[in-house]
N, C-alpha and C positions, 0 to 999 in steps of 0.2 A: 149773802145778799140780804137777807132780812135785817142784819144788824147795820149794814151800810144803808138801807132804807130807813130804818129807825132813826138815825143820826141825822139824816137829812129832814125827817120828819119833826124831830124834835127842834131843829133849827128853825124850820117853818113854823112850828107852834110858838117858839120864844118871839120871833118876829112878829106873829100876829099878837101876841099879848102885849108887845111894846108899841106897835103901829096901829093895832086893830084894822088893817088892811085887809079886805076880803080875798085877795089874791093868796095871801098867806095861809089863810083859813083853808081855801079850796085846796091848794097845793098839799098841806098838810093831811088834808082828808084823803088825797089821792095817794100819798104815801102810806097811809094807815091802810088802804085797800090792797096795795100792791105788798105792803109788808105782811099783812095777815095771810095773804094768799101763799107767800114764799115760805113763811114760818110753818103754816100749816103743811106745805109740800114736804118740807125739810123733816118734820115729825112723821110724816105717814111713811115716805120713803125710808127714812130711817129705820121705822120699824120693820120693813120687810129685809133691810140690811141686817139688823139686829137678830132676827128670829134664828138664822142659820148660825150666826157668829156666837151668840150669847146664850141661844136656846129659848129665848123669849121675846115677844113683841116690844115689853117695857120693862125697865129696870129703873128704880128711883135714884139713879145715878146724878152726881152733882150738876154736870152739863146739862143732861136732859130735863131735869127739874127746872134749871133756870131758863132754857129755852122755852119749856112749857109756860113759865111765869112770863116771859116776853110774849107768847102767844095770847095769854089771857089779858095782858095789858092791851095788845092790839085788839082783841075782842070788844073789850070794854070801851075802848076809844072808837071802835067803828059803831058800836051800839048807840052810844051816848054823843057823838059827835054832833048830832043835829039839834039835840035836846039842851044840852049844856056845854055852849061853846068855849068858854074861858076854863071851866073846870076841866073838860077834856084836855085842852091844850096844856094846862098846869098839870095834869097827871101824865101826859106824855113827856114832859119835861122832867119830872121827878122819876120817871121810868127809866132814865138814862143810866140810873145806878145799876140796873141789871147788866148792862153791857160789859163792862170791865169784869163783871163776876163771870159771865159766860166764857168769856175770853181766857181768863186766868184760873177757872175752876179746875182745869185738869192739872196743874202745876200745885194748886193749894191744897187740893185733899187727893186722898188715895183712892181713885175710882177705878171704875172698868173702862174708861177712856185711857189711851195712852198720853203720856206728856206731849206738849207741843212739838211736832216733827219738823216744821219747816222754820221755826224761829231760831234754829241753831245753826245759822250761818256763821263761816269764819274758818279758822285753822281745822278745827275738828271735822268740819262739814255737817251736813245735815244727816238726819238718821232716818231718811227716806231715800228709796232708789230712784235714780234719775228717771228710769221709765214710768214711774208714778208721779214724779216731781212735774214733769212738763205738762201732762194734762191738768194736773191740779192749779198750776200757775196760770195756764191758758183759761181754766174756767174762772179763776179770781180774777183775771184781766178783763174778760168778757162780761162778767156780771154787772159793772158800773154801766157799761154800754146799754145793756137792756133795760137797765133802771132808768137811765136817762131818757132812752126811747120812750118808755111808758109814762115818764113825767112831761116829756115834751108834747107827747100824744094828748095827754089829758089837759096841759096848760093851753094847748091850741083851743080845746073846747071851753076852757074857762073865760079865755080872753073874749071869746065869741059871746058867752054868756054875761059879760060885762056891758055888752050894748044894751041889755035888760035893765032898766033901774030897779027892777024888782028884787034883785039879789041883795043889794045894799040895803033896801028897805027892810028886807026879810031879817038880816042880821042885826040891824037896829032894833027891830021889834023883839026879837028873841032876847037881845041884851037887856031891854026895858023890862020884859017879862019876868027876868030871874033877879031883879034889883028890887 
């Protein structure tokens, strides 16, 4: 879910860089908040799963390390999104490099994570049992709905905030301050 949110956030950041429209700035901020929470939740719950399986809460595994890097990118964007508007948007766009590395790291390097199990559809079938595949695909299908729900909920508040002219003035003042 955090990867999906990151891609949406990067799209909104790119649109903000191109158009300077405050809605894209606020929606990328919303994505940053949701993504930070979901990445943190992934790292923490993964640690509780790793302990009995691998014997430790943290291993410098390739996928774990790059998810941690994604979390740090989120934290940096969350911390500096109000101070350096354009720089934060640019760093979010550049941070997209981390997404394919997270996805394919289990196939590129020999790590504790197994290679992709669900990506092997076809005549040979998947390497995962159907009893596990159904809940995983169900979770994968439901994650976008939760993400969209939170984005819509926040966007409602954003649209209401546009009724106040102070938001646009605040963005323009910050841009003038950093030039």
